[in-house]
N, C-alpha and C positions, 0 to 999 in steps of 0.2 A: 503494499499499500503506500510506503513511505517512498519507495523508488519510483513508483508509477507518479506520484505527486511531483517529485523532484524532475522527472523527465518532462512532465506536462509543462511546468513552469519554465524548465531550461529551454524547451522548443520554443515557446513564446517568446521569451527574452531574445533568443537568437534570431528569430525571425524579426523582431522590431529593431534590433541592431543592425541586420542585414539591410533594412530600408533606410538605414542612416538616421533612425530616430532616437530620441533620448526620452520621450514622454509617452507613456501608455495612455490610450484611449480608455474610456470608462469601461466599455465591454471587456477590454484586455485586463483592465484592474480587477474585474469581477471574477475573470479566470484565476487569477492570484488568490483572491479572497476565497473562493470556493476550495481551492486546493489546500488553504492552511486554516480553513474552518472560521474565517473572519466573518462575522455576521453582517450580511449586507441585506437590504430590501428586495423584494422581488423585482425583476426589470426585464425589459425587452428592447431590442433595437427596431426602431421603425424607420425605413428607407424613405417612405413617402407618406403622404396624408392619410391614404387609405388603411396603411399599415399601423399609423399611429392611432387612429379610432378603433381599430380592430384590437390593438394591444390594451389601450385604456379600457375597453369594454371588459377584457378578460379579468382585469384587476377588481372591477366591480365597484368603483369608489373614486373619490379624489385621487390624483397622480400628480407627480412631479416631472416636468419635462426639460431635457438638457440637451445642449447641442453636443454632438460627437464630431470631433475633428482632431486629427493628430498635430494640427498646427496651431490649435487655440488651447493653450494650457489654463488660463484664468477665465472660466466659462461665465462667471458672474460678471467680470468685468465687460465682456463682449456682449452683455445682454442676451446670454444664451440660456437663462435658467427661468423657468416660471413654475410656481408651486401652487398646488391645490386647484389643479384644473379638472373639471368634471363635465361630462356631457359632449356628444360628437361634436356639435357647433363650437364649443370652446376648445376641444382639442385641435380642432382644423385651424382655428385662428391662430393659437398658440404656436402650433407647428411653423405655420408661414411666418409669424412674427420672430420667432427664434432664428429660423434660416436667414431671414432678411438682416436681421441684427448682426449676426455672424459674418455676412458678406460685407455689411458695411464696416465691421470692425477689421476686417482682413480679407481683401477681395481675392487674395491668392490662396486663401486657406482651402485645403481639401476638406470636404463635409460628407461625412459616411453616414449621416442621418440624424435622428433625435431619439435619445434614450428616455424611455417610459418607465417610470419608477413608481411603485406604491408609495402613498403619503404615509410617513410614519407619524405614529401618534406624538403629541405633546410630552416632552421632557426635559431633562438637564442636557444642555449641549455640552459636551466635552470634546477635547481633540486628543487622538492618540496618533503618534507618528515616529518615525526614525529618520535620522540623518548620519551622514558620514562625517565624523568630527576629524580634523587633520591631525589631532593628537590621540584622541581615544578611539578613532575607528568607529565601528557601529555604535550608535547611541539611541536609545529609545525615549520618547518624551510622552508626558501626560500632562494635561491641565484643562482649565475651563476653555470651552471652545466657542464655535460660532463666528458671527462677524466681528465680535469684540476681542477676538482672542489676541491680536497684536497690540491692542490697547491695554487689555488687562495684563497680559504677559505672566499670568500665574500659572507657571510651568515648572515641572520638574523632570530631571533626567537620569538615567542609569545606563550603564553600559550593557549592550546586548549581546547574547540573549540573557534574560530574566527568568527566573523561575517565578511559580505562582506567589510564593510568599513575597518576594521582592516586588513583584507586579502590585500586590495588595499594599505594600508599604508606600508606593507611589501615591494612592489616593490620598494618604494623610499627610503627604510631604508638601502639598499646595497650601497656600494661605486660606482659601476657600473650602478647606476640608469638611467643614461642619455643613456646608450646603448638600453635600453628597450624602451625609447621615440623615438629612431631613430637617428642616427649621419651620418655624411657625405653623405647625400642624401639617406641614408637607411630609409625605413618606420619603424616606430615603432611597437612592438608587440601588440596584441590584449589583453590589460591590463586586462579587465574583465574576459577574459577566463582564464588567468593565476590565477587571484585572486581566480576563481570557483574552479580551481584544488587545491587550498591551502586550500579554505574553506571546501571542501568536504572530504580532506584527514583528516582534523583536526575533522571533524563530526564523521568519522569512528573510529577514535582512541579514541574519547571521549565515543562512545556507546559501545566499546568493550576493557575494560581495559586490557584484556590479550594480546592483541596486543602491543608488545614492541617496534617494528620499522617498518617504512613503508618508502620505498625509490621511488620517481618516478625520475629516472634519467637515461637519460636526458628527461626532458620535451622539445618537440620542439615547441617553441613559434613563430608564424608568424603573419602578419597582419589580418589573418583570423581566428586564433584559437590558441589552445594549446592542443596539444596531447602527453600523457606520452608514450615513446617509450619502456619504461621497468618499470615494478612494483615489487618490492621486499618486502615481508611481513614477519616478524619474530616475533615469540610468545614468552612471557615470560615463564621462567622455574619456577617461583615461584611467590606467590602473597604477596606484601608488607603488613606489619602489619599496621592494621588502628590504627590511633593515635587518642586518646580520644579527643573529640572536646567539647569547651564550648560555651555556646551562649554569646553574646555580654553583655547582662544584667547579667550574672553570672561572666563574667570577670570584669564588672565595680564593682560589688558589693564587691568582694573579693579584688580587687585592691584598692578601696577606704579604706577599713579597714588596708590593708598594707601601704599606703601611708600617710593616716590621721588617724593614731591609737590613741586610748584613753588610751590604756593600753597595755604595752609590758612587757613580761616574758623573763628572760635572764637564759636560761637552761646552767649551768655550770658556773654561776657567780661567781667571786673570789675577795676576798679582798688582794690578794697577788700581788703585782706589778710584772710586766713581764709575766703574765698568760693572755692569749686571754680573758678569761671571765672578768679580771678585766679591761682590755682596753675598751671592749665594755660598761661595767658599767660606767667607768668614762666619756666616750664620752656622754653617754646618760644623765648623771647627770650634767655634767660641759657644756654641749651643751644647757642646759635650756629647755629640753622637759618638757612640762608642764602636760603631761599626767601621769598615774601611771606607776612605774617601779618596777617590782617584781624580784628580785633575786631568783633563785632556785639552791640550793645546799644541798644535805642530810647532809653535814657535817658541815655547818655553820648555827648560829641563826641570824647573822646580817652582812650584807655587805653594807660597804659605808653609815652606818645610816640608812640602810632600812632593815626591817625584811624579813629574808631569809625563804624560805618554802623548805621542804624536797622532795616535788613533785609539778609538776605543777597543778596536780589536787587539792592541797591543797590552791591553790591562790584563794583568794575571788572574786566573780564577773566575768563578763566577761572579757575576754583577746583577744585582736585583733592580736597580732602578738608574736610568740615564736621565740626568736633568740637563735640559738644553738652554744654553744662554748665547746663542748665536743669531745671526740675522736670519729672517724667514728663508731668504733665497738659497741658503746653505742647508737647510733643515733635511730635505729630501734626501740628499747624498750621505748626510751623517747618519740618517734612520736607516739606510741601507746597511751600514756597518753596524748598527746597533742590533739589526736583525740577524746579520751573519754571527754576531756574538752571542746570539740567543738571550739577549736581554729581555724580560718580559715586560718592561714597563719604560715608557718614555714620557717625561714631564717637560711640556713644551710650553716655556715662559715666553718666547718670542711672539710678537703682535706682527700684523701685515699679512694676515690671511682672509678669510671670507668676510671679516668685520670691516676691512677696507676695500671689498670688492674683488679680492684676489681667491675666488672660489675654486678656480683650477689648481691653484697652488695647494689649497687645502685638500682638495680631491686626490692630488698626487700623493700626499704624504699619508692619506688614509689608505690608499691603495697599496703603498709601500709597506705599511704597518701590518694590514691585512694578510698581505703574500707571507710576511715573516712571523706572524702570531703575536705581534707587539701591541699592547694595549696603550692608548694615547690619552693622557691627561691634558686637556687644553687644545689647541694652542691659546695664546692671548691670556695668560694668567700670571698671578702673583707667585704662584707656586702653592706650597702646602706645608702644614705643620703636623706632625704626629708626636705628641708632647710625650707620652709615655716612653717614647723611644729617644727622646731629646734630639728629635730630628725637627731641623728647621729649614727646609729646602725652599727659601724664597729670598728676593731681594729686599723685601720689606722688614719692618722692625720685627726683632725677635719676640716669643712669648713662650714662657716655660712654666706657667701654672697649671699643674696637672689636676685633672677633675674628669668629671662624667658627661660633660656636653660636647656633642660633635656638631660643627658648625660649618656651613658649605654655602658658598655664594657663587653665581654666575658672573658677578661684576666685580671687578677689583676694587672699586671705591666702596662698595658694601663690604668688601672683605676687610677693608681697613677700619671701617666704622664697627663692624665686629670686633676687631682687636682692640680699639679704643675702650669699647664698652666692656669687653672682658677684663681689660687691666682695671678700670676705674672701679668696677664693681667686685673685683677679686674673684671672678668667674673662673673655675676651674675647668679646663677643657681636655679632652681626649684627642681632638683633631680640629683644624681649620683647613679647609680645602676650597682652592679656586677652581671653578670649572670652565670658564670662559666660552669659548666657541663650541664646547662639547662635540669635537669631531669624533669623539668615540666614547670614551668613559663619561657617563652623566649620573643623575640622580638615583636611578635604579640600581647601578653598580655600587654606588656609595652606600645606599640604603641596605642593600644586602649585606655588605661588610659590616657596618655599624650595628645592624640587628644581631649579629653574632658576637661583636666586640666585647669581651667582658669589662672593659674599661668604660664603655659608653652607657649611660643611663637615659640619655634624652638627645634625639636628633633635631636640628633646626636647620632648614634650608631655604635660602633666598634663591627664587628662580624667576626668569621671565618668560621661558617655555618649557614643555616637556617634549624630548624628541620622541618618545615612545610611551605615551599614557598609560597603556595596558600593562607594560612591565613595571612601570612605577607602582600601579595599583597593586599588582601582584606582589612586589617586594613591600610595599607598606601594608598589606594584609597579613604578611607573614611575621613582620616587625611589631605592629601595633599592641598585640595581646601582650607582648613584654615590655615594650618601651614606647614612650609617647613620641610622636613625630608631628614637628611643628612646620608649617610651610607658609612663606611669604611670597605670594604669586603676584608679581608685578605685572601691570597692564590690565585694566579692567573694561578695555574697549570691546564693542561688538563688531569687529573687523569681518569676522568670518560669516556675519549674517547678510552681508551686502550684496552677494550674488545668488542667494538662495532661490530656488524654484518653487518653494512650498512655503505654507505657513509656518510647519515645523522648522525648516531650515532658516527662516527669518527669525524665529525665536531663539535658535540655538547659537547665540552669540558666544563668542570664546569664554568669557567670564561666568556666564550662566551655566555652562557645562562644566567648567573647572570647578565651580562652587559645589555643585550637587555631587560629582564624581569624587572630589577630594573627600567629602563628608561620607560618602558610601565606602570609602577606603579605610575610614577611621581617622584621617589626618585631622589635626587641629590647624585651621587657617587662621593666620594673624591678620589682622586688618592693616598693620604698618609694621615698620622695621623695629621701632622701639618696642612694640608689643612682642614681636618674634623673639627678640633678645630676652626681654623680661620672662616670658614663657619658658624659655630655654633654661634661664638661670633658676626660676623658681620651681618648676614642676619636679625636679629631683628631690627638692626639699621637702615638698609635702607628702605626708602619706596618702594612699587612696582612701577615698570615702567608703564606707560600708553602708551607706543608704542616703536618702535625699533630705533628711531635715536638717535644715540650717537655722542656726540662732544667731542673732546680733545682741551682743552685749556692749552698751556704749554709755560714756559718760557725758554725752552731748546729744540733746535731742536733734538737733539740727542735722548732726552727722548720722544719727540713727535713720532720718528720713532719707537722706542721700544714699546711705548704704542699703536700705530697703530697695531702692529704686534700682541700684546696681544689681542686686540679687535677681531683681525681675528682668532686668535687661540682659543678664547672662544666661537666662533659662534655668535658674535655681528656683528652690521651692522654700519659702518661709514656713518653718515648723508652727502649726498650731499648737499652742502651748496647752497641755492638759491642766484641769484644775489643781491637782496634787503638784505638779512642778511649778505652776504659777504661785502657789503658797510657798513653796520652798524659795523661790527667788525674791518674794516679797519679804522675808525673814531677814534679808540682808540689805536691804534697801530702804531708804528714809520714806516716810508716808507721802511726801510729794514728788516722789519719782514714779516710775511707771513699769511694771511688769508687763505680761504679754510678750510680743515680738515684733520690734526690738525691746530687749529689757534695759530701760533707761535707769541707770544708777545714779544719776545727776553728777554734776562736775565737782561738787565740793568733797566728795567721798574720800577717805583715806585709802591707802594701800590695801588694807584690809578688806574692804568692799570689793574692790577689784579681784583680789585673790580668791575671796569666798564664792563669788559668783563664777569666776573662771573655772574653780574646782568643781562646782555644781554642773556647770555645762560639759565637763570632762568626764565626770561621774555617772551621768545619767545615760544609759545606753539607748534611749530613744533620740538623742541628739547625736548627729553624725558629722557636723562641722561647725566650727565657730568662727563668727566675724567680729572682731573687737574694734571698737571706736574709742581712741582715748583723745583727750585733750589737755593740753599743757595747764597744771596749777602748781602753786607752790606746795600744797597739802600732799599731792602726788606727782613729783617731778618725773621726767621723762625715763632717766635711766633707773629709777626706782620701779615704774611700771615695767619697764623692759626685764629688768632683773627678776621680778616676781613672776612675770608671765613665763619666762624662759625656765625658771626653777620649777613652777608647776607642770608645765608640759613635759620637761624632762622627767619628772618624778612619775607621772603618768604612763609615759612610754616605757620607763624601767618596768612597770607593773603590767605591761602589755596592752595598754589602752592607747591606740594610735588613732588620732583624728586629725584632720587638716585643720590648722587654724591660721588665719590671716588677720593682719592689723592695719589700721588706718590711723596714723598719729598726726594730730594736729596741734601747731604750737610754735614756740620760738625755735631757732636753729638747733637747740640741743635735741629735738626729736630726730634729726639726721643720723646722729650717733647711735641714738636708741634703736632706730630701725636696722642699721648694719649690725648691732648687737643681736637683735631679735633673729634677723636673717641667718646669721651664722649659727645659730642655735636651734634652726628648725622651724621658726615661725616667720612666715612670708610678711614683711611689713613695709610699708611705704609712708613717706611723710607728705602732707598737703595734698593728698588725693583720698577721695572715698572710691574712685572707680578702679583704680588699678589692683589693689588686693583682691576686689572681688571677681575682675577679670580674669586673673590668675587661678583663682578657685574654680570659677566657671570652666576654663580650661581644663583643669585637673578632672573635673566632673566629666567633660565631654570625652575625655580619653578613657576614664574608667568605665564609661558606658560602651564605648567602642571596643575596649578590650574584654568586655563581657564580665566585668565585676560588678555591675549594677544593671538593673533591667532597664528597658525603655529605649533600647538601640541607641545609635549615635547622633 
């Protein structure tokens, strides 16, 4: 049965392409729909007026009439659709009007006839579709449909194909999800029927990569089912080039030698200060790298006290990494020697490749590398840092604070912002890696490695694009259950939608698809650079929450209101305080304070009140996370608050009670030192802001859900 279906669709698509067409007619679309069980109304093709009258009579009620032309893609724009036609006279008139409108719209258009379709009952109009995204490949879409679809833009996306559960999840992922469940006395739609339309469309496009876009718009969803009133199918004009793929084992093998090398060669090493090759050598030597460092320069015998070699092929023994610090035009020839030496990794610092229009030069080095099995990092990068190996293979400033955060960037400027942030916040890193043009190694390779790296607890990546979105999603899904992955995706434009031939294509702007697919992969998307860096620094500090109940304890009512807003804005749940817990909190706060949530202990309270209420919040198993709001008073100075909070949190952690605790400190400049003190002791604290600590807590919750540690999905 499945083979018959595939053969039927394959024959039709080949015939359409054989005619030089990319758009299927409505009757051809129905063949695909029938083959894949996509529910569509009864319909027939009428080639003349008399056939139209006979077809309409067979349906026995009002019909919809639509022009059928391989040359008219947007039928409504051409005046080629009439709804609710009934009776022979009206059918004749509508047929003539539709044909006349089509000829006026495009005099050269081939007209095959008029489609007579049974009129569907009133229902909720939704759109189901699929597009070919340049990053993620086949993507299925769902949202509110009809004529307002591109105005409302209430659409969600998933990688195709989707299973039944994933299709159902899409119904709850749009802003108007409640409409589908039924509002104001209206019955909800048949959710299973809608989900099946999504699933079957996703299956169709996954089976036939040459289908570029599919539109079911509108799908009429009712309590009794879901039927596509119109189906539009567009074929691709070209076949995307297949990217070379590596197995997980191959990636880990080469990445291990890149990130944990025993021997590094610097091609273009120099003894002259001010040269990139000199800076790289100095960083490697001064950084304390314990492995072998081999300078390669045909004009030198000795560089920084180390024997220099005329060619990398002269270097004795195995070499794990070749760092290039030579002009772009010399890279290909030197890379040939690297290949002959069987060095598995080349780090290409030079610029002057695709980023300056020299695509052919970049294609040449990629071809050389593939021929020899060399993985390329770059070109056009600042290099990379692997701190646990004391490896600083870069011409930029060194960094040696070891820790659990791996940071990557596509841009050199962003890479240096990462470096400065790490230094000023004393963030310990396991690696900082530049990706540049990503001629070969990219985020999915690094993510695969960092997911396994025992030194890495959190991965944060700045990217402008993904070369292979599906490979990234695959790597993210393997990593997220163990470690948070934070992404800053630059570029929120909808450039990809401009040339679309369907409603779904017009809605599938670059950022809209990225947003949903990254969420689907369990990735935490940061809205900006500072947020990415703060999430990366803070997430390893916080323990994972064990439930959704968040309680705010604050010494300032105004901060409590802002913290409450931040909790809601970040998708968190303020706990409804039960009566017994309310009484327990009230025992520690003055009569003019306020229990409930936030718990307002008022600003004039001594340290003992802060301590007692924080203890209560940590003791009660119904409370899963604490948000603390402090404001500066002489009664309870900032460092007193910080010390008591850190002491109480540490005491409970020693007893096995680990809950995420974040704090907002308002006050004079002393609160800055107090925040640093708290951060170093496992309490994420920020001065002068109520938004930042709660945003970090929200990111931790999003990861915990994606990792399966909490219910409710990602």
